OpenMM code with the backbone's topology and positions (N, CA, C; nanometers):
from openmm import Vec3, app, unit

residues = "MET VAL GLY ALA ASP PRO MET GLY GLY VAL GLU TYR ARG TYR GLU LEU ARG ARG GLY ASP GLU ILE VAL ALA THR GLY HIS LEU SER ARG GLU ARG PRO LEU GLU VAL GLY GLU ARG LEU THR ILE GLY SER ARG GLU GLY ILE VAL ARG ALA VAL ASP PRO LEU LEU GLY GLU ARG GLU GLN ARG LEU VAL VAL GLN LEU VAL ARG ASP ASP GLY".split()
positions = [
    Vec3(15.6848, 12.6562, -5.4884),
    Vec3(15.6886, 12.7502, -5.3809),
    Vec3(15.5542, 12.7420, -5.2918),
    Vec3(15.5630, 12.7381, -5.1659),
    Vec3(15.4423, 12.7360, -5.0838),
    Vec3(15.3781, 12.8654, -5.0981),
    Vec3(15.2424, 12.8634, -5.1158),
    Vec3(15.1649, 12.9874, -5.1257),
    Vec3(15.1597, 13.0425, -5.2614),
    Vec3(15.2402, 12.9904, -5.3592),
    Vec3(15.2429, 13.0404, -5.4966),
    Vec3(15.1231, 13.0071, -5.5678),
    Vec3(15.0595, 13.0926, -5.6373),
    Vec3(14.9430, 13.0693, -5.7190),
    Vec3(14.9933, 13.0280, -5.8617),
    Vec3(14.9214, 12.9357, -5.9311),
    Vec3(14.9700, 12.9053, -6.0569),
    Vec3(14.9792, 13.0144, -6.1681),
    Vec3(14.9107, 13.1238, -6.1345),
    Vec3(14.9090, 13.2443, -6.2174),
    Vec3(15.0295, 13.3336, -6.1829),
    Vec3(15.1150, 13.2927, -6.0917),
    Vec3(15.2285, 13.3732, -6.0622),
    Vec3(15.2211, 13.4509, -5.9304),
    Vec3(15.1159, 13.4546, -5.8644),
    Vec3(15.0863, 13.5360, -5.7450),
    Vec3(15.1160, 13.4501, -5.6132),
    Vec3(15.1057, 13.5175, -5.5009),
    Vec3(15.1256, 13.4625, -5.3725),
    Vec3(14.9931, 13.4945, -5.2936),
    Vec3(14.9493, 13.3875, -5.2215),
    Vec3(14.8315, 13.4056, -5.1353),
    Vec3(14.8496, 13.3950, -4.9936),
    Vec3(14.7915, 13.4874, -4.9123),
    Vec3(14.8241, 13.4924, -4.7700),
    Vec3(14.6937, 13.4943, -4.6927),
    Vec3(14.6916, 13.4465, -4.5720),
    Vec3(14.5886, 13.4618, -4.4680),
    Vec3(14.6525, 13.5466, -4.3673),
    Vec3(14.5984, 13.6734, -4.3558),
    Vec3(14.6697, 13.7726, -4.2728),
    Vec3(14.6052, 13.7852, -4.1399),
    Vec3(14.6898, 13.8376, -4.0469),
    Vec3(14.6529, 13.8862, -3.9070),
    Vec3(14.6983, 14.0267, -3.8982),
    Vec3(14.6058, 14.1223, -3.8823),
    Vec3(14.6466, 14.2571, -3.8593),
    Vec3(14.6474, 14.2860, -3.7087),
    Vec3(14.7599, 14.3275, -3.6593),
    Vec3(14.7743, 14.3357, -3.5098),
    Vec3(14.8048, 14.4786, -3.4569),
    Vec3(14.7548, 14.5148, -3.3449),
    Vec3(14.7881, 14.6286, -3.2642),
    Vec3(14.8446, 14.5704, -3.1386),
    Vec3(14.9833, 14.5771, -3.1232),
    Vec3(15.0403, 14.5126, -3.0112),
    Vec3(15.0220, 14.3683, -3.0203),
    Vec3(14.9705, 14.3034, -2.9183),
    Vec3(14.9353, 14.1578, -2.9200),
    Vec3(14.7960, 14.1324, -2.9587),
    Vec3(14.7097, 14.2314, -2.9784),
    Vec3(14.5757, 14.2089, -3.0149),
    Vec3(14.5526, 14.1979, -3.1650),
    Vec3(14.4862, 14.0955, -3.2083),
    Vec3(14.4471, 14.0773, -3.3480),
    Vec3(14.3231, 14.1671, -3.3708),
    Vec3(14.3315, 14.2729, -3.4575),
    Vec3(14.2272, 14.3578, -3.4840),
    Vec3(14.1552, 14.3255, -3.6192),
    Vec3(14.2126, 14.2430, -3.7004),
    Vec3(14.1457, 14.2018, -3.8266),
    Vec3(14.2183, 14.0816, -3.8833),
    Vec3(14.1419, 14.0006, -3.9564),
    Vec3(14.1943, 13.8928, -4.0287),
    Vec3(14.1338, 13.8912, -4.1715),
    Vec3(14.1944, 13.8138, -4.2530),
    Vec3(14.1440, 13.8164, -4.3938),
    Vec3(14.2342, 13.7359, -4.4912),
    Vec3(14.2082, 13.7557, -4.6177),
    Vec3(14.2826, 13.6930, -4.7179),
    Vec3(14.3419, 13.7938, -4.8032),
    Vec3(14.4619, 13.7764, -4.8583),
    Vec3(14.5213, 13.8770, -4.9441),
    Vec3(14.6088, 13.8017, -5.0517),
    Vec3(14.6062, 13.8586, -5.1698),
    Vec3(14.6874, 13.8053, -5.2798),
    Vec3(14.7851, 13.9128, -5.3233),
    Vec3(14.9055, 13.8753, -5.3658),
    Vec3(14.9995, 13.9688, -5.4092),
    Vec3(15.0660, 13.9082, -5.5412),
    Vec3(15.1219, 13.9936, -5.6193),
    Vec3(15.1928, 13.9412, -5.7329),
    Vec3(15.3294, 13.8876, -5.7080),
    Vec3(15.3892, 13.9402, -5.5926),
    Vec3(15.5192, 13.8955, -5.5655),
    Vec3(15.5245, 13.8652, -5.4058),
    Vec3(15.6155, 13.7825, -5.3556),
    Vec3(15.6147, 13.7544, -5.2127),
    Vec3(15.6503, 13.8720, -5.1293),
    Vec3(15.5887, 13.8730, -5.0110),
    Vec3(15.6178, 13.9785, -4.9187),
    Vec3(15.7332, 13.9384, -4.8248),
    Vec3(15.8016, 14.0378, -4.7665),
    Vec3(15.9151, 14.0050, -4.6813),
    Vec3(15.9003, 14.0714, -4.5546),
    Vec3(15.9553, 14.0117, -4.4412),
    Vec3(15.9591, 14.0629, -4.3102),
    Vec3(16.0259, 14.2106, -4.3174),
    Vec3(15.9558, 14.3063, -4.2486),
    Vec3(16.0142, 14.4434, -4.2506),
    Vec3(15.9516, 14.5273, -4.3607),
    Vec3(15.8798, 14.4743, -4.4548),
    Vec3(15.8141, 14.5494, -4.5656),
    Vec3(15.6952, 14.6159, -4.5102),
    Vec3(15.6756, 14.7451, -4.5660),
    Vec3(15.5514, 14.8179, -4.5304),
    Vec3(15.4363, 14.7759, -4.6227),
    Vec3(15.3137, 14.7645, -4.5728),
    Vec3(15.2015, 14.7248, -4.6454),
    Vec3(15.0821, 14.7927, -4.5980),
    Vec3(14.9929, 14.8213, -4.6943),
    Vec3(14.8538, 14.8826, -4.6533),
    Vec3(14.7470, 14.7860, -4.6857),
    Vec3(14.6717, 14.7540, -4.5838),
    Vec3(14.5605, 14.6653, -4.5953),
    Vec3(14.4299, 14.7481, -4.5720),
    Vec3(14.3534, 14.7674, -4.6742),
    Vec3(14.2382, 14.8651, -4.6616),
    Vec3(14.3028, 15.0069, -4.6355),
    Vec3(14.2620, 15.0712, -4.5307),
    Vec3(14.3162, 15.2104, -4.5007),
    Vec3(14.4337, 15.2015, -4.3926),
    Vec3(14.4610, 15.0766, -4.3466),
    Vec3(14.5603, 15.0583, -4.2363),
    Vec3(14.6922, 15.0241, -4.2885),
    Vec3(14.7913, 15.0986, -4.2358),
    Vec3(14.9330, 15.0794, -4.2755),
    Vec3(15.0035, 14.9954, -4.1696),
    Vec3(15.0744, 14.9008, -4.2124),
    Vec3(15.1500, 14.8169, -4.1169),
    Vec3(15.2820, 14.7694, -4.1708),
    Vec3(15.3553, 14.6915, -4.0868),
    Vec3(15.4861, 14.6412, -4.1230),
    Vec3(15.4735, 14.4799, -4.1131),
    Vec3(15.5181, 14.4153, -4.2157),
    Vec3(15.5176, 14.2742, -4.2051),
    Vec3(15.6165, 14.2234, -4.0956),
    Vec3(15.5609, 14.1471, -4.0056),
    Vec3(15.6426, 14.0923, -3.8928),
    Vec3(15.6762, 13.9460, -3.9076),
    Vec3(15.5857, 13.8706, -3.9790),
    Vec3(15.6117, 13.7258, -4.0092),
    Vec3(15.5439, 13.6750, -4.1254),
    Vec3(15.6050, 13.5846, -4.1951),
    Vec3(15.5476, 13.5080, -4.3100),
    Vec3(15.5761, 13.3615, -4.2873),
    Vec3(15.4778, 13.2884, -4.2590),
    Vec3(15.4981, 13.1501, -4.2351),
    Vec3(15.4119, 13.0601, -4.3189),
    Vec3(15.4625, 12.9421, -4.3483),
    Vec3(15.3855, 12.8407, -4.4323),
    Vec3(15.2733, 12.7926, -4.3407),
    Vec3(15.1613, 12.7519, -4.3988),
    Vec3(15.0563, 12.6844, -4.3321),
    Vec3(15.0459, 12.5401, -4.3771),
    Vec3(15.0664, 12.4442, -4.2853),
    Vec3(15.0702, 12.3116, -4.3172),
    Vec3(14.9434, 12.2609, -4.3969),
    Vec3(14.9646, 12.2138, -4.5084),
    Vec3(14.8477, 12.1581, -4.5909),
    Vec3(14.7655, 12.2621, -4.6598),
    Vec3(14.8009, 12.3847, -4.6550),
    Vec3(14.7288, 12.4943, -4.7117),
    Vec3(14.8126, 12.5621, -4.8166),
    Vec3(14.7338, 12.6156, -4.9180),
    Vec3(14.8010, 12.6905, -5.0231),
    Vec3(14.8366, 12.8311, -4.9902),
    Vec3(14.7756, 12.8839, -4.8850),
    Vec3(14.8099, 13.0193, -4.8332),
    Vec3(14.9244, 13.0157, -4.7398),
    Vec3(14.9854, 13.1289, -4.7179),
    Vec3(15.0913, 13.1497, -4.6109),
    Vec3(15.0257, 13.2354, -4.5031),
    Vec3(15.0671, 13.2136, -4.3745),
    Vec3(15.0252, 13.3051, -4.2728),
    Vec3(15.1128, 13.4388, -4.2680),
    Vec3(15.0444, 13.5490, -4.2658),
    Vec3(15.1004, 13.6831, -4.2754),
    Vec3(15.0667, 13.7587, -4.1499),
    Vec3(15.1636, 13.8006, -4.0669),
    Vec3(15.1338, 13.8861, -3.9519),
    Vec3(15.1804, 14.0271, -3.9836),
    Vec3(15.0877, 14.1253, -3.9746),
    Vec3(15.1206, 14.2641, -4.0014),
    Vec3(15.0899, 14.3449, -3.8733),
    Vec3(15.1890, 14.4214, -3.8319),
    Vec3(15.1781, 14.5059, -3.7161),
    Vec3(15.1460, 14.6451, -3.7583),
    Vec3(15.0376, 14.7006, -3.7027),
    Vec3(14.9935, 14.8398, -3.7356),
    Vec3(15.1063, 14.9333, -3.6957),
    Vec3(15.1327, 15.0331, -3.7738),
    Vec3(15.2370, 15.1281, -3.7532),
    Vec3(15.1925, 15.2471, -3.6632),
    Vec3(15.0612, 15.2626, -3.6517),
    Vec3(15.0062, 15.3710, -3.5672),
    Vec3(14.8672, 15.3289, -3.5215),
    Vec3(14.8229, 15.3803, -3.4201),
    Vec3(14.6877, 15.3465, -3.3651),
    Vec3(14.5748, 15.4134, -3.4473),
    Vec3(14.5040, 15.3205, -3.5194),
    Vec3(14.3949, 15.3770, -3.6041),
    Vec3(14.2625, 15.3844, -3.5312),
    Vec3(14.2686, 15.3672, -3.4014),
    Vec3(14.1547, 15.3871, -3.3103),
    Vec3(14.0524, 15.2843, -3.3417),
] * unit.nanometer
topology = app.Topology()
chain = topology.addChain("A")
for resn in residues:
    res = topology.addResidue(resn, chain)
    for name in ("N", "CA", "C"):
        topology.addAtom(name, app.Element.getBySymbol(name[0]), res)
């Protein structure tokens, strides 16, 4: 599985978005794969997974998370 860690987790390179604007990026590990439409909290910001895509030649997957409210 692309993005799967040998220890059983999944690794992501995320983009946290407010509309079309990227407000944060980073790396995230999860025990199980995330799915489009799933709610997720990164730090103190709550969002909805909008895309999960493989990254060519990378162990991580690209994760796009849309903020559910304006955190200012």
